[in-house]
C-alpha positions as CSV (number, residue, x, y, z in Angstrom):
1,X,-3.6,47.1,-4.2
2,X,-6.6,48.8,-2.6
3,X,-9.2,50.4,-4.8
4,X,-9.0,54.2,-5.0
5,X,-12.4,55.8,-4.2
6,X,-13.6,59.3,-5.0
7,X,-13.2,60.3,-1.4
8,X,-9.6,59.0,-1.4
9,X,-8.9,61.4,-4.3
10,X,-10.7,64.3,-2.6
11,X,-9.0,63.9,0.7
12,X,-5.7,62.1,0.1
13,X,-3.5,63.5,2.9
14,X,-6.4,63.4,5.4
15,X,-7.0,59.7,4.6
16,X,-3.4,58.8,5.1
17,X,-3.0,61.0,8.2
18,X,-6.2,59.7,9.8
19,X,-5.4,56.1,9.1
20,X,-1.8,56.5,10.5
21,X,-3.1,58.2,13.7
22,X,-5.7,55.5,14.4
23,X,-3.1,52.8,13.7
24,X,-0.7,54.5,16.1
25,X,-3.4,54.9,18.7
26,X,-4.2,51.2,18.7
27,X,-0.5,50.2,18.8
28,X,0.0,52.5,21.8
29,X,-3.0,51.1,23.5
30,X,-1.9,47.5,22.9
31,X,1.6,48.2,24.3
32,X,0.2,49.8,27.4
33,X,-2.3,46.9,27.8
34,X,0.6,44.4,27.7
35,X,2.7,46.4,30.1
36,X,-0.1,46.3,32.7
37,X,-0.6,42.5,32.0
38,X,3.1,41.8,32.4
39,X,3.1,43.1,36.0
40,X,1.0,40.0,36.9
41,X,4.0,37.7,37.5
42,X,5.6,40.1,39.9
43,X,2.3,40.6,41.7
44,X,2.1,36.8,42.1
45,X,5.7,36.5,43.3
46,X,5.2,39.2,45.9
47,X,1.6,38.2,46.8
48,X,0.3,41.7,46.0
49,X,-3.3,40.7,45.6
50,X,-4.9,44.1,46.0
51,X,-2.4,45.6,43.6
52,X,-3.2,42.9,41.1
53,X,-6.9,43.8,41.3
54,X,-6.0,47.5,40.8
55,X,-4.1,46.5,37.6
56,X,-7.2,44.8,36.3
57,X,-9.2,47.9,36.8
58,X,-6.5,50.1,35.2
59,X,-6.5,47.8,32.2
60,X,-10.3,47.9,31.9
61,X,-10.3,51.7,31.9
62,X,-7.4,51.9,29.5
63,X,-9.4,51.4,26.3
64,X,-11.6,54.5,26.9
65,X,-8.6,56.6,27.7
66,X,-6.9,55.4,24.5
67,X,-10.0,56.2,22.4
68,X,-10.3,59.7,24.0
69,X,-6.6,60.4,23.3
70,X,-6.8,59.2,19.7
71,X,-10.0,61.3,19.2
72,X,-8.2,64.4,20.4
73,X,-5.2,63.8,18.1
74,X,-7.5,63.3,15.1
75,X,-9.3,66.6,15.9
76,X,-6.0,68.4,16.4
77,X,-4.5,67.1,13.1
78,X,-7.6,67.1,10.9
79,X,-9.3,70.2,12.3
80,X,-12.8,70.7,11.0
81,X,-12.4,67.7,8.8
82,X,-12.4,65.3,11.8
83,X,-16.2,65.3,12.0
84,X,-16.9,65.0,8.3
85,X,-18.4,61.7,7.3
86,X,-16.8,61.9,3.9
87,X,-13.4,62.1,5.5
88,X,-14.0,58.8,7.4
89,X,-15.2,57.2,4.2
90,X,-11.7,58.0,2.9
91,X,-9.9,56.9,6.0
92,X,-11.5,53.5,6.2
93,X,-10.0,52.0,3.0
94,X,-6.6,53.5,3.9
95,X,-6.8,52.0,7.3
96,X,-8.0,48.6,6.0
97,X,-4.9,48.5,3.8
98,X,-2.6,49.3,6.7
99,X,-3.9,46.4,8.8
100,X,-4.6,43.9,6.1
101,X,-1.6,41.6,6.9
102,X,-1.8,41.8,10.7
103,X,-2.7,38.7,12.6
104,X,-5.1,40.5,14.9
105,X,-6.6,42.8,12.3
106,X,-10.1,42.4,13.8
107,X,-8.9,44.1,17.0
108,X,-7.6,47.0,15.0
109,X,-10.9,47.3,13.1
110,X,-12.9,47.3,16.3
111,X,-10.7,50.2,17.6
112,X,-11.6,52.1,14.4
113,X,-15.3,51.3,14.8
114,X,-15.3,52.6,18.3
115,X,-13.9,55.9,17.1
116,X,-16.5,56.3,14.4
117,X,-19.3,55.4,16.8
118,X,-18.1,58.0,19.3
119,X,-17.9,60.7,16.6
120,X,-21.2,60.0,14.8
121,X,-23.3,58.2,17.5
122,X,-24.1,55.5,14.9
123,X,-27.3,53.5,15.4
124,X,-27.1,50.0,14.2
125,X,-24.2,49.5,11.7
126,X,-23.0,52.0,9.0
127,X,-20.9,50.0,6.5
128,X,-19.6,53.2,4.9
129,X,-17.6,54.2,8.0
130,X,-17.5,50.9,9.9
131,X,-16.0,47.5,9.3
132,X,-18.7,44.9,9.1
133,X,-18.0,41.2,9.1
134,X,-21.1,39.5,10.4
135,X,-20.5,36.4,8.2
136,X,-16.8,35.9,9.0
137,X,-15.3,34.3,12.1
138,X,-12.5,36.5,13.4
139,X,-10.2,33.5,13.8
140,X,-10.8,31.8,10.4
141,X,-7.8,33.2,8.7
142,X,-5.4,32.5,11.6
143,X,-2.9,29.7,10.7
144,X,-0.1,30.9,13.0
145,X,0.1,28.5,16.0
146,X,0.3,30.1,19.5
147,X,3.6,29.5,21.3
148,X,3.6,26.4,23.5
149,X,5.8,23.9,25.2
150,X,5.6,20.1,24.4
151,X,6.4,17.3,26.7
152,X,6.6,13.6,25.8
153,X,6.2,11.1,28.6
154,X,9.2,8.8,28.4
155,X,9.2,7.7,32.1
156,X,6.9,8.4,35.0
157,X,4.5,11.3,35.5
158,X,6.4,12.5,38.6
159,X,9.5,13.2,36.3
160,X,7.2,14.9,33.8
161,X,5.8,17.3,36.4
162,X,9.3,18.0,37.8
163,X,10.3,19.0,34.2
164,X,7.3,21.3,34.0
165,X,8.1,23.0,37.3
166,X,11.8,23.4,36.2
167,X,10.5,25.2,33.0
168,X,8.2,27.4,35.1
169,X,10.6,29.5,37.1
170,X,9.7,32.4,39.4
171,X,11.7,34.8,41.4
172,X,10.7,32.9,44.5
173,X,11.2,29.2,45.1
174,X,8.8,26.3,45.1
175,X,8.0,25.2,48.6
176,X,8.8,21.6,47.8
177,X,8.9,20.8,44.0
178,X,9.4,17.1,44.5
179,X,6.3,16.8,46.7
180,X,4.2,19.0,44.3
181,X,5.3,16.9,41.4
182,X,4.3,13.7,43.2
183,X,0.9,15.0,44.2
184,X,0.2,16.4,40.7
185,X,1.1,13.0,39.1
186,X,-1.1,11.1,41.5
187,X,-4.0,13.6,40.8
188,X,-3.6,13.3,37.1
189,X,-3.5,9.5,37.2
190,X,-6.6,9.4,39.3
191,X,-8.6,11.7,37.0
192,X,-7.5,9.8,33.9
193,X,-8.0,6.3,35.3
194,X,-10.4,5.5,32.5
195,X,-7.6,6.0,30.0
196,X,-5.7,2.9,31.1
197,X,-2.7,1.9,33.1
198,X,-0.3,4.4,31.3
199,X,-2.8,7.1,30.4
200,X,-0.6,10.0,29.4
201,X,1.5,10.0,26.2
202,X,2.3,13.8,26.0
203,X,1.4,17.2,27.3
204,X,1.5,20.6,25.7
205,X,1.3,23.9,27.6
206,X,0.9,27.4,26.4
207,X,4.1,29.4,27.1
208,X,2.0,32.2,28.4
209,X,1.0,31.9,32.1
210,X,-2.4,32.9,33.2
211,X,-2.9,35.0,36.4
212,X,-6.1,35.7,38.3
213,X,-6.9,36.3,42.0
214,X,-4.3,34.4,44.0
215,X,-3.3,31.8,41.4
216,X,-1.1,31.3,38.4
217,X,-2.2,28.8,35.8
218,X,-0.4,26.7,33.2
219,X,-2.9,25.9,30.5
220,X,-2.8,23.3,27.8
221,X,-3.8,19.8,26.8
222,X,-3.0,16.2,27.8
223,X,-2.9,13.5,25.2
224,X,-3.4,9.7,25.7
225,X,-3.3,6.9,23.2
226,X,-6.6,7.9,21.5
227,X,-8.0,10.8,23.6
228,X,-7.1,14.3,24.7
229,X,-8.4,16.6,27.4
230,X,-7.8,20.1,28.6
231,X,-5.2,20.4,31.3
232,X,-4.8,23.2,33.8
233,X,-2.2,23.2,36.5
234,X,-3.0,25.7,39.2
235,X,-0.1,27.2,41.2
236,X,-0.7,28.9,44.6
237,X,1.8,31.1,46.4
238,X,1.5,30.9,50.2
239,X,4.0,31.6,53.0
240,X,6.2,28.5,52.5
241,X,6.5,29.2,48.8
242,X,4.9,28.3,45.5
243,X,3.2,24.9,45.1
244,X,0.8,23.1,42.7
245,X,-2.6,23.6,44.2
246,X,-4.7,21.6,41.7
247,X,-4.7,19.7,38.5
248,X,-7.8,20.0,36.3
249,X,-8.6,17.9,33.3
250,X,-12.4,17.4,33.6
251,X,-14.1,19.8,31.2
252,X,-16.7,20.7,33.9
253,X,-13.9,21.9,36.2
254,X,-12.1,23.7,33.4
255,X,-15.4,25.3,32.2
256,X,-16.0,26.6,35.8
257,X,-12.6,28.1,35.9
258,X,-13.1,29.8,32.5
259,X,-16.7,30.7,33.2
260,X,-18.6,33.9,32.3
261,X,-18.9,34.7,36.0
262,X,-15.2,35.0,36.5
263,X,-12.8,38.0,36.6
264,X,-10.7,38.5,33.5
265,X,-7.3,36.8,33.3
266,X,-3.9,38.6,33.1
267,X,-2.2,36.6,30.4
268,X,0.3,38.3,28.1
269,X,-0.1,37.1,24.6
270,X,1.8,38.9,21.8
271,X,-1.2,38.2,19.5
272,X,-4.7,37.2,20.6
273,X,-6.4,35.4,17.7
274,X,-4.0,32.5,17.7
275,X,-4.5,32.1,21.5
276,X,-8.2,32.1,21.1
277,X,-8.0,29.4,18.4
278,X,-6.0,27.1,20.8
279,X,-8.2,27.9,23.8
280,X,-11.4,27.0,21.9
281,X,-10.1,23.5,21.5
282,X,-10.2,23.1,25.3
283,X,-13.9,24.0,25.6
284,X,-15.4,23.9,22.1
285,X,-18.9,25.0,23.4
286,X,-17.6,28.2,24.8
287,X,-18.2,31.0,22.3
288,X,-15.5,33.2,20.8
289,X,-16.8,36.3,22.5
290,X,-16.3,34.8,26.0
291,X,-12.7,33.8,25.2
292,X,-11.9,37.4,24.1
293,X,-13.5,38.7,27.4
294,X,-11.6,36.3,29.6
295,X,-8.3,37.6,28.0
296,X,-9.4,41.2,28.8
297,X,-10.2,42.1,25.2
298,X,-13.6,43.5,26.2
299,X,-14.4,45.6,23.1
300,X,-13.6,42.7,20.9
301,X,-15.8,40.5,23.0
302,X,-18.7,42.9,22.5
303,X,-18.0,42.9,18.8
304,X,-18.1,39.1,18.7
305,X,-21.2,38.9,20.8
306,X,-23.0,41.4,18.5
307,X,-21.8,39.5,15.4
308,X,-22.9,36.1,16.7
309,X,-26.3,37.4,17.7
310,X,-27.0,39.1,14.4
311,X,-25.9,36.0,12.5
312,X,-28.5,34.1,14.5
313,X,-31.1,36.6,13.5
314,X,-30.1,36.4,9.8
315,X,-30.2,32.6,10.0
316,X,-33.8,32.8,11.4
317,X,-34.9,35.2,8.7
318,X,-33.5,32.9,6.0
319,X,-35.3,29.8,7.3
320,X,-38.8,28.8,8.2
321,X,-38.9,31.6,10.7
322,X,-39.3,34.1,7.9
323,X,-43.1,33.6,7.5
324,X,-43.8,33.9,11.3
325,X,-40.8,35.5,13.0
326,X,-39.7,34.4,16.4
327,X,-40.2,37.3,18.7
328,X,-38.5,38.9,21.7
329,X,-40.6,38.2,24.8
330,X,-40.3,38.9,28.5
331,X,-37.6,36.7,30.1
332,X,-38.8,34.0,32.5
333,X,-39.0,35.1,36.1
334,X,-40.7,37.9,38.0
335,X,-41.0,41.3,36.4
336,X,-38.3,43.6,37.8
337,X,-39.1,47.0,39.4
338,X,-35.9,48.6,38.1
339,X,-35.1,46.7,34.9
340,X,-37.2,45.4,32.0
341,X,-35.7,42.1,30.8
342,X,-36.5,40.3,27.6
343,X,-35.0,37.6,25.4
344,X,-35.3,35.7,22.2
345,X,-36.2,32.2,23.2
346,X,-33.9,30.5,20.8
347,X,-30.8,32.4,22.0
348,X,-29.0,32.2,25.4
349,X,-28.9,36.0,26.1
350,X,-31.1,38.4,27.9
351,X,-31.4,42.2,27.3
352,X,-31.9,44.4,30.3
353,X,-33.2,48.0,30.1
354,X,-33.5,50.5,32.9
355,X,-37.0,51.6,33.5
356,X,-37.9,55.3,33.5
357,X,-39.6,55.2,36.9
358,X,-39.0,52.7,39.8
359,X,-41.4,51.5,42.4
360,X,-41.5,53.7,45.5
361,X,-39.6,51.1,47.6
362,X,-36.6,51.6,45.3
363,X,-34.8,54.7,46.6
364,X,-32.5,55.3,43.6
365,X,-32.2,56.9,40.2
366,X,-31.0,55.8,36.8
367,X,-27.4,56.9,37.5
368,X,-27.3,54.8,40.7
369,X,-28.2,51.7,38.8
370,X,-25.5,52.3,36.2
371,X,-23.0,52.9,39.0
372,X,-23.8,49.4,40.4
373,X,-23.1,47.8,37.0
374,X,-19.9,49.7,36.8
375,X,-18.9,48.4,40.2
376,X,-19.5,44.8,39.1
377,X,-17.6,45.5,35.9
378,X,-14.5,46.5,37.8
379,X,-14.8,44.2,40.8
380,X,-13.7,40.6,41.5
381,X,-16.8,38.6,40.5
382,X,-15.7,35.6,42.5
383,X,-17.4,33.3,40.1
384,X,-20.8,34.4,41.3
385,X,-21.7,37.5,39.2
386,X,-22.7,37.5,35.6
387,X,-20.5,39.5,33.2
388,X,-22.9,42.2,31.9
389,X,-21.9,44.0,28.7
390,X,-23.1,47.5,28.1
391,X,-24.4,48.3,24.6
392,X,-25.6,51.5,23.0
393,X,-27.6,52.1,19.9
394,X,-28.4,48.5,19.0
395,X,-30.9,48.4,16.1
396,X,-33.3,45.5,16.1
397,X,-36.2,44.6,13.7
398,X,-39.5,45.9,15.0
399,X,-41.4,42.8,13.9
400,X,-39.2,40.7,16.3
401,X,-40.9,42.3,19.3
402,X,-44.0,40.8,20.9
403,X,-46.6,43.6,20.9
404,X,-47.1,43.9,24.7
405,X,-43.4,43.8,25.4
406,X,-42.8,46.5,22.8
407,X,-45.5,48.7,24.4
408,X,-43.9,48.3,27.8
409,X,-40.5,49.2,26.5
410,X,-41.5,52.2,24.5
411,X,-43.7,53.7,27.2
412,X,-41.8,52.5,30.3
413,X,-38.2,52.6,29.2
414,X,-38.2,55.7,26.9
415,X,-34.8,56.8,28.1
416,X,-33.4,53.5,26.8
417,X,-35.4,52.7,23.7
418,X,-36.9,54.5,20.8
419,X,-39.0,53.3,17.8
420,X,-37.6,54.3,14.4
421,X,-39.8,53.1,11.6
422,X,-39.3,49.4,11.1
423,X,-36.6,49.3,13.7
424,X,-36.4,49.5,17.5
425,X,-33.2,51.2,18.7
426,X,-31.9,50.2,22.1
427,X,-30.1,53.4,23.1
428,X,-28.7,51.8,26.2
429,X,-28.9,48.2,27.5
430,X,-27.0,45.5,29.3
431,X,-26.6,42.1,27.7
432,X,-26.0,39.0,29.8
433,X,-25.9,35.2,29.5
434,X,-29.3,33.8,30.4
435,X,-29.8,31.8,33.5
436,X,-32.8,29.9,34.9
437,X,-34.2,32.0,37.9
438,X,-33.5,30.1,41.1
439,X,-37.1,30.4,42.4
440,X,-38.4,28.8,39.2
441,X,-35.7,26.1,39.3
442,X,-36.5,25.1,42.8
443,X,-40.2,24.5,41.8
444,X,-39.2,22.4,38.7
445,X,-36.2,20.4,39.9
446,X,-36.3,17.0,41.8
447,X,-35.7,17.2,45.5
448,X,-31.9,16.5,45.5
449,X,-30.9,18.8,42.6
450,X,-33.1,21.5,44.2
451,X,-31.4,21.1,47.6
452,X,-28.0,21.2,45.9
453,X,-28.9,24.4,44.2
454,X,-30.2,25.9,47.4
455,X,-27.0,25.1,49.3
456,X,-24.9,26.5,46.5
457,X,-27.1,29.7,46.7
458,X,-25.8,30.1,50.3
459,X,-22.3,29.4,49.2
460,X,-22.7,32.1,46.5
461,X,-23.6,34.5,49.3
462,X,-20.5,33.6,51.2
463,X,-18.3,33.8,48.1
464,X,-19.6,37.2,47.2
465,X,-19.3,38.4,50.8
466,X,-15.6,37.3,50.9
467,X,-15.0,39.4,47.8
468,X,-16.7,42.4,49.7
469,X,-20.0,42.2,47.8
470,X,-23.4,42.1,49.5
471,X,-26.2,41.4,47.1
472,X,-28.6,43.7,49.0
473,X,-31.7,41.7,48.0
474,X,-31.2,38.0,48.8
475,X,-34.5,36.8,47.3
476,X,-34.2,33.7,45.2
477,X,-35.6,35.4,42.1
478,X,-32.4,37.5,42.0
479,X,-30.2,34.4,41.5
480,X,-30.0,32.1,38.6
481,X,-28.7,28.6,38.0
482,X,-26.2,27.6,35.3
483,X,-26.5,24.4,33.3
484,X,-23.8,23.0,35.7
485,X,-26.0,23.8,38.7
486,X,-24.1,26.8,40.1
487,X,-26.0,29.7,41.7
488,X,-25.2,33.1,40.2
489,X,-26.4,36.6,41.3
490,X,-27.6,38.8,38.5
491,X,-29.8,41.6,39.9
492,X,-27.4,44.4,40.8
493,X,-29.6,47.4,41.6
494,X,-29.3,47.0,45.4
495,X,-25.8,45.5,45.4
496,X,-23.2,47.2,47.7
497,X,-19.9,46.6,49.5
498,X,-20.0,44.5,52.6
499,X,-17.8,47.1,54.3
500,X,-20.5,49.7,53.7
501,X,-23.2,47.7,55.4
502,X,-24.4,48.1,59.0
503,X,-25.2,44.6,60.2
504,X,-27.5,44.6,63.2
505,X,-29.1,42.2,65.6
506,X,-32.9,42.3,65.7
507,X,-34.0,44.4,68.7
508,X,-36.0,42.7,71.4
509,X,-39.6,43.9,71.8
510,X,-40.2,45.7,75.1
511,X,-43.9,44.8,75.2
512,X,-46.8,43.1,73.4
513,X,-47.6,46.3,71.4
514,X,-44.1,46.3,69.9
515,X,-44.2,42.5,69.4
516,X,-47.6,42.7,67.5
517,X,-46.7,45.9,65.6
518,X,-47.3,45.7,61.8
519,X,-43.9,46.3,60.2
520,X,-40.7,47.3,62.0
521,X,-41.3,49.2,65.3
522,X,-37.5,50.1,65.4
523,X,-35.5,52.5,63.2
524,X,-34.0,51.0,60.0
525,X,-31.4,53.0,58.1
526,X,-30.6,52.7,54.4
527,X,-27.5,50.5,55.0
528,X,-28.9,48.4,57.9
529,X,-29.0,44.6,57.4
530,X,-30.5,42.1,59.8
531,X,-29.1,38.6,58.9
532,X,-31.5,36.8,61.3
533,X,-34.3,37.8,58.9
534,X,-32.9,36.3,55.8
535,X,-34.6,32.9,55.9
536,X,-38.0,34.5,56.6
537,X,-38.4,35.9,53.1
538,X,-37.1,33.0,51.0
539,X,-40.3,31.0,50.9
540,X,-38.6,27.6,51.7
541,X,-40.2,24.5,53.0
542,X,-39.4,23.6,56.6
543,X,-37.1,20.9,55.5
544,X,-35.2,23.1,53.1
545,X,-34.8,25.8,55.7
546,X,-33.6,23.3,58.2
547,X,-31.0,21.9,55.9
548,X,-29.9,25.3,54.7
549,X,-29.3,26.5,58.2
550,X,-27.5,23.3,59.1
551,X,-25.1,23.7,56.2
552,X,-24.6,27.5,56.1
553,X,-26.2,28.9,59.3
554,X,-23.4,31.3,59.9
555,X,-24.7,33.7,57.2
556,X,-27.8,34.2,59.3
557,X,-25.6,35.2,62.3
558,X,-24.6,38.8,62.6
559,X,-21.3,37.8,64.3
560,X,-20.1,36.1,61.1
561,X,-20.7,39.4,59.2
562,X,-18.9,41.4,61.9
563,X,-15.9,39.1,61.7
564,X,-15.8,39.2,57.9
565,X,-16.0,43.0,57.9
566,X,-13.0,43.2,60.2
567,X,-11.1,40.8,57.9
568,X,-11.9,42.8,54.8
569,X,-10.8,46.1,56.4
570,X,-7.5,44.4,57.4
571,X,-7.0,43.0,54.0
572,X,-7.1,39.4,55.3
573,X,-10.4,38.1,54.0
574,X,-10.7,34.3,53.4
575,X,-9.6,32.9,50.1
576,X,-12.3,31.9,47.6
577,X,-11.8,28.5,45.9
578,X,-11.8,29.1,42.1
579,X,-12.5,25.4,41.5
580,X,-14.1,22.5,43.4
581,X,-12.5,21.8,46.8
582,X,-12.1,18.1,45.9
583,X,-9.6,19.0,43.2
584,X,-7.2,20.8,45.6
585,X,-4.1,18.8,46.5
586,X,-3.6,17.9,50.1
């Protein structure tokens, strides 16, 4: 039985009504979230790729709609009491009691916290009207196993894959189930060759299918005599029908598929915590917040990112760091003209704040920058854009800031940050996973890894372009390298749609005066892009430039961009491989 507080006795019906309304609000939101997600199988069967992306956007926007609707119901029902802090102090224990036995109670509590923060513009954390669990893992109490299918290997792998396909029915047929099963068996044997002659003893797969972009995925684990590995079976639907497109067991391949640069999955789980517990066994190094994000539970992902970071700060404060605190400093790389970027060296995140004033060459305002981040938030990231989470009213210890950084933030980012006694309040910021800037990486790495990163940078430009994103500023400093060597774009202030660009050939000079003119002698509009000029500004060695053009020279040819624009406008753009090409079945 929950403890009765003085505020409970003072506002008994308001506490019950408020708690009931908030609970109903989350239940309604969750049902609508699942209904959108459940459309994914039909979209896959009918190859409705544009509609699938629209569903993702609708699902992202649903949370704020649900919060607004619940806020309005609270105001209508509670009247003037809705904005009284004492009322919320009474609602909180009543609500806690109503969700105490639910498997996903942390998601319910995050919904409650969002409401209180909208009502009271809370800075930092307010335990009286928010649920705070910085020392508790959200999945610790989950003992309920997620639903899965188990297969023992009693004969050959071909038979096993035929059984899996029989259990994975769609409204459209497989193109050739026997052939797909044989290919998948051969691929699995090849990848698990180190496990011995009969490597597979059993397989278990989640009952829930994962959908994203133009694929459906069966996700689970493969077990050998003494080992196990993640297992992902990728299904593609092309004109002849559905077929297995790839089998992934290497953790590097699976990590890339479930990376923080990827669009969120459409995967309909009845409860989320038990799914996250299982998924974390596949990639133990991936943090809980990233798993919640990949399943589309974005507010919970932010809650977990906040919790993990503040636990890190508490750990530092309790250790040897207490005497001489580690401080936030400028992040490695060149200083941005639009964003101030800083980090805590011991933690893999960066904080990005919009500056009050931009350099004259940046023809934009604060709202334009925020619109770019919203575009990325709702767009297919094609595995090449960092997932940036937007935070408001983060409260951080003042002593953690290096003095020159703090001066720059307070004086140059006053719309985003304010000093409040012993704390610094980030009124608005973006938080991202930290990457090594590509320009720094190319100076530090050996010749072959540096060349591989440079070539992947060009592939990143292609992947982004095929998803209708043009980075705007292609300088190396705006791209970063992951620990797996993938090039990722993270500077969004000049990003735009490929279909909005005006790609042009460089005009030919009519005489020597034009040829020798300092700067452009021809008119350049805001959306004009000259692909031929791209290599000129990259600062590459002659050998690097030669090998880059040999491998990806088409991105410097205006005709490639013309052709891609036409494909994008027709809805027939090339497919982007979500995993390494070597893993695709012939």
